[in-house]
C-alpha positions in Angstrom: 0.0 0.0 0.0 1.3 3.5 -0.9 2.8 5.6 1.9 0.4 8.1 3.4 -2.8 6.2 2.3 -5.0 4.9 5.1 -5.2 1.1 5.6 -8.5 -0.5 5.0 -8.7 -2.2 8.4 -12.2 -3.6 8.0 -13.0 -7.3 7.3 -13.1 -8.4 3.7 -16.0 -10.8 4.5 -19.4 -10.0 5.9 -20.2 -11.1 9.4 -22.9 -13.5 8.1 -20.2 -15.2 6.1 -17.8 -15.6 9.0 -20.7 -17.1 11.0 -21.4 -19.5 8.1 -17.7 -20.6 8.2 -18.0 -21.4 11.9 -21.2 -23.4 11.1 -19.4 -25.2 8.3 -16.4 -26.1 10.5 -18.9 -27.6 13.0 -20.7 -29.5 10.3 -17.4 -30.9 9.0 -16.4 -32.1 12.5 -19.8 -33.7 13.1 -19.7 -35.4 9.7 -16.4 -37.2 10.6 -17.3 -37.8 14.3 -20.4 -39.8 13.0 -18.0 -41.9 10.9 -15.3 -42.5 13.5 -12.7 -40.4 11.6 -10.4 -38.7 14.1 -9.3 -35.1 13.9 -5.5 -34.6 14.3 -3.0 -31.8 14.2 0.3 -32.0 12.4 3.2 -29.6 12.0 2.9 -26.5 9.9 6.7 -26.2 9.6 8.8 -29.0 8.1 12.4 -29.8 7.2 11.0 -30.9 3.8 8.9 -29.1 1.2 6.5 -29.9 -1.6 8.4 -30.9 -4.7 5.4 -30.5 -7.0 6.7 -28.3 -9.9 3.4 -26.4 -10.0 3.3 -25.5 -6.3 5.6 -22.9 -4.7 6.4 -23.2 -1.0 7.2 -20.5 1.5 10.4 -21.0 3.6 11.9 -19.4 6.6 15.0 -19.5 8.8 14.8 -20.9 12.3 16.9 -18.8 14.7 17.2 -21.3 17.6 19.1 -24.4 18.3 18.8 -27.1 15.7 21.5 -29.7 16.8 22.7 -30.0 13.2 19.3 -30.1 11.6 18.6 -27.6 8.8 17.7 -24.1 9.7 15.5 -23.7 6.7 12.0 -24.8 7.3 9.1 -25.0 4.9 5.5 -24.0 5.5 3.2 -26.8 4.5 1.2 -26.6 1.3 -0.9 -29.5 2.7 -0.8 -31.8 5.7 -0.5 -34.8 3.4 2.9 -36.1 4.4 2.6 -36.1 8.2 -0.9 -37.6 7.9 0.5 -40.4 5.8 3.2 -41.0 8.5 0.4 -41.4 11.0 -1.3 -43.9 8.7 1.9 -45.9 8.3 2.3 -46.0 12.1 -1.1 -47.6 12.4 -3.3 -44.7 13.6 -6.2 -45.3 11.3 -8.8 -43.0 9.6 -8.0 -39.4 10.3 -8.5 -35.8 9.1 -7.0 -32.4 9.6 -8.8 -29.0 9.2 -6.3 -26.2 9.1 -4.3 -23.5 7.4 -1.9 -24.2 4.5 0.4 -21.9 2.6 1.3 -21.5 -1.1 3.6 -18.8 -2.5 2.7 -16.8 -5.6 -1.0 -17.6 -5.4 -3.1 -14.5 -4.8 -6.1 -13.3 -6.8 -9.8 -13.9 -7.3 -9.7 -17.6 -6.3 -6.4 -17.8 -4.5 -5.0 -16.5 -1.2 -1.4 -17.4 -0.1 -2.8 -18.8 3.2 -6.1 -20.8 3.1 -8.0 -23.5 4.9 -7.7 -27.1 3.7 -9.6 -30.2 4.9 -7.7 -33.4 4.2 -8.7 -36.9 5.2 -7.8 -40.6 4.7 -9.9 -43.7 4.7 -8.5 -47.2 5.1 -9.8 -49.8 2.6 -11.2 -47.1 0.3 -10.3 -46.6 -3.3 -10.8 -43.3 -5.2 -14.3 -44.3 -6.4 -15.6 -45.0 -2.9 -14.0 -41.7 -1.6 -15.8 -39.8 -4.4 -19.1 -40.8 -2.8 -18.1 -39.7 0.7 -16.6 -36.4 -0.6 -19.9 -35.6 -2.4 -21.9 -36.4 0.8 -19.8 -33.9 2.8 -20.3 -31.2 0.2 -24.0 -31.9 0.0 -24.1 -31.6 3.8 -22.4 -28.3 3.5 -24.8 -27.0 0.8 -27.7 -27.9 3.1 -26.5 -25.1 5.5 -27.6 -22.6 2.8 -30.6 -24.4 1.6 -29.0 -25.8 -1.5 -28.6 -29.2 -3.1 -26.5 -30.7 -5.9 -26.6 -34.1 -7.6 -23.4 -36.1 -8.2 -22.3 -37.0 -11.7 -19.2 -39.1 -12.4 -17.2 -39.1 -15.7 -13.9 -40.5 -16.6 -11.3 -37.9 -17.7 -10.9 -39.5 -21.1 -14.6 -39.6 -21.7 -15.1 -36.0 -20.6 -12.7 -34.7 -23.3 -14.2 -37.0 -25.9 -17.8 -36.0 -25.2 -17.3 -32.2 -24.8 -14.3 -31.4 -27.0 -14.4 -34.2 -29.5 -10.8 -35.3 -28.9 -9.1 -38.2 -27.2 -6.7 -36.8 -24.5 -4.8 -40.1 -24.6 -3.8 -39.9 -28.3 -4.3 -36.3 -29.5 -1.0 -34.6 -30.4 0.0 -31.2 -29.1 -1.2 -29.3 -32.2 -4.7 -30.8 -31.8 -4.8 -29.7 -28.1 -3.7 -26.2 -29.0 -6.3 -26.0 -31.8 -9.0 -27.0 -29.4 -8.3 -23.9 -27.3 -9.8 -21.9 -30.1 -9.3 -18.1 -29.6 -7.5 -18.5 -26.2 -4.0 -17.2 -26.8 -1.3 -18.8 -24.6 2.5 -18.4 -24.8 3.6 -22.0 -25.6 7.2 -21.5 -24.3 8.0 -24.3 -21.9 4.5 -25.9 -21.9 4.2 -29.7 -21.8 1.4 -31.8 -23.2 -0.1 -32.1 -19.8 -0.1 -28.3 -19.5 -2.2 -28.0 -22.7 -4.6 -30.6 -21.3 -4.9 -28.5 -18.1 -5.5 -25.3 -20.1 -8.3 -27.1 -22.0 -9.8 -28.0 -18.6 -9.7 -24.5 -17.2 -10.6 -22.6 -20.3 -12.9 -24.9 -22.3 -14.4 -27.4 -19.9 -14.8 -25.9 -16.4 -16.8 -22.8 -17.6 -19.5 -25.1 -18.9 -19.9 -27.2 -15.8 -23.5 -27.0 -14.5 -23.8 -24.7 -11.4 -25.9 -27.1 -9.2 -24.2 -30.3 -10.1 -21.2 -32.0 -8.4 -19.0 -33.4 -11.2 -16.4 -36.0 -10.2 -13.8 -36.5 -12.9 -11.8 -39.7 -12.3 -9.0 -41.8 -13.8 -6.6 -39.2 -15.0 -3.7 -39.7 -17.4 -0.8 -41.6 -15.8 1.4 -38.6 -16.5 -0.7 -36.7 -14.0 -0.5 -39.3 -11.3 0.9 -37.0 -8.5 0.8 -39.3 -5.5 -1.9 -41.7 -6.8 -1.6 -45.3 -7.8 -1.4 -46.1 -11.6 -3.6 -48.8 -12.9 -2.5 -50.8 -15.9 -5.3 -50.0 -18.3 -4.8 -49.3 -22.0 -3.5 -46.7 -21.7 -2.6 -46.7 -18.0 -4.5 -44.3 -15.8 -3.9 -42.6 -12.4 -6.5 -43.6 -9.8 -7.3 -40.0 -8.8 -10.3 -37.7 -9.0 -11.2 -34.0 -8.9 -14.6 -32.8 -7.6 -16.2 -29.7 -9.0 -19.3 -27.7 -8.0 -20.1 -25.7 -11.1 -16.9 -24.3 -12.4 -15.1 -24.4 -9.0 -12.7 -27.2 -8.3 -13.3 -28.2 -4.7 -11.3 -31.4 -4.0 -8.5 -33.6 -5.3 -8.3 -37.2 -4.2 -6.2 -40.3 -4.8 -6.1 -44.0 -4.3 -2.9 -43.5 -2.5 0.5 -44.7 -3.7 2.1 -47.1 -1.2 5.4 -47.9 -2.9 8.4 -46.0 -1.4 10.7 -46.7 -4.4 8.1 -45.3 -6.8 7.4 -42.3 -4.6 11.2 -41.6 -4.5 11.3 -41.8 -8.3 8.4 -39.3 -8.6 10.2 -36.9 -6.2 13.3 -37.1 -8.4 11.2 -36.5 -11.5 9.8 -33.4 -9.8 13.3 -32.2 -9.0 14.5 -32.7 -12.5 11.5 -30.7 -13.9 12.2 -27.9 -11.4 15.8 -27.8 -12.5 14.8 -27.5 -16.2 12.6 -24.6 -15.2 15.3 -22.9 -13.1 13.0 -23.2 -10.0 14.3 -24.0 -6.5 13.8 -27.6 -5.4 12.8 -28.0 -1.7 14.3 -31.1 0.0 12.2 -34.2 -0.5 10.4 -35.7 2.5 12.7 -38.5 3.6 10.4 -39.2 6.6 7.5 -39.9 4.3 9.7 -42.3 2.2 10.8 -44.1 5.4 7.2 -44.4 6.5 6.1 -45.8 3.1 9.0 -48.3 3.2 7.9 -49.5 6.6 4.5 -50.5 5.2 1.5 -48.4 4.2 -2.1 -49.4 4.3 -4.4 -49.6 1.3 -6.3 -46.3 1.5 -7.6 -43.3 -0.3 -7.2 -39.6 0.6 -8.6 -36.3 -0.5 -7.9 -32.6 0.1 -10.8 -30.1 -0.1 -10.5 -26.4 -0.2 -12.8 -25.0 2.5 -12.6 -21.4 1.2 -13.5 -22.6 -2.3 -16.4 -24.6 -0.8 -17.7 -21.4 1.0 -17.4 -19.5 -2.3 -19.4 -22.2 -4.1 -22.0 -22.3 -1.3 -22.6 -18.6 -1.5 -21.9 -18.0 -5.2 -19.2 -15.6 -4.1 -17.1 -14.2 -7.0 -13.9 -13.7 -5.0 -12.1 -15.6 -2.2 -11.8 -12.3 -0.3 -15.6 -12.5 0.2 -15.2 -15.5 2.5 -12.1 -14.5 4.4 -12.1 -12.4 7.5 -9.0 -10.5 6.1 -7.7 -11.4 2.6 -4.1 -11.1 1.6 -4.4 -7.3 0.8 -5.7 -6.7 4.3 -3.6 -9.2 6.3 
């Protein structure tokens, strides 16, 4: 803010919205209490960071005694890794509702700090978790007198039906042509980047406003931390859940192979190096936990601020935050 100008000290959200957030938090906790899923708290600061090339992490320097441990610590972008360590230790079904942090993300739908709900269910695959995630969102919508039906569609079928192309076989020129009059600088973009651009610019805007759309079985190249199933072509057992054009949740049938996870971490680091981006240290504690034995489970992360936006039809994330980034 320019020197000499008064600060806007007032909240960015209305009081009714802040009270709705409190009611939503209570509804979430009741939802999981009825299902025997236990709320936990895990560290916000870690020696490791998120290696995902498309996510930037905040870091800081610890000024106290470290006994040889690194002074650089990373603010979590999600509670995924410590939650998985709890699962590997035998804790069982659990969730965390708390703040996470991502650098460089500020705008109409993004705030550098935001609230994430993440949970894990033993014995679930991604299809079963889709149903539970939809039930939670439907319970949230009931707080504002709304309802939404669930529709499921495979990623490949979605592109075939709505864009007339096969994302598994279309070449880059076909993907670029399908963007129509959307002009994008192609420098450094991969095939998956073009598929993502088609999702955000051509598909999401057309999603029905009162329908929950679960897109599942993504290309194996977009596996993140999900298992890959040996279909033809192979697919990643993950899903994304949308309410209208807003993406609310991203879930996986979780990868349990420590060696494969290490390979994916290295692939992330290589891509970061190609882009000239810093590479946070990989989470060796997670790899050790996976190596010790990891249960068959599925997990999902849901953006609570996005859910509030969808519940209210709010155009900006600032509308659901007590104080957004500009007023923090």
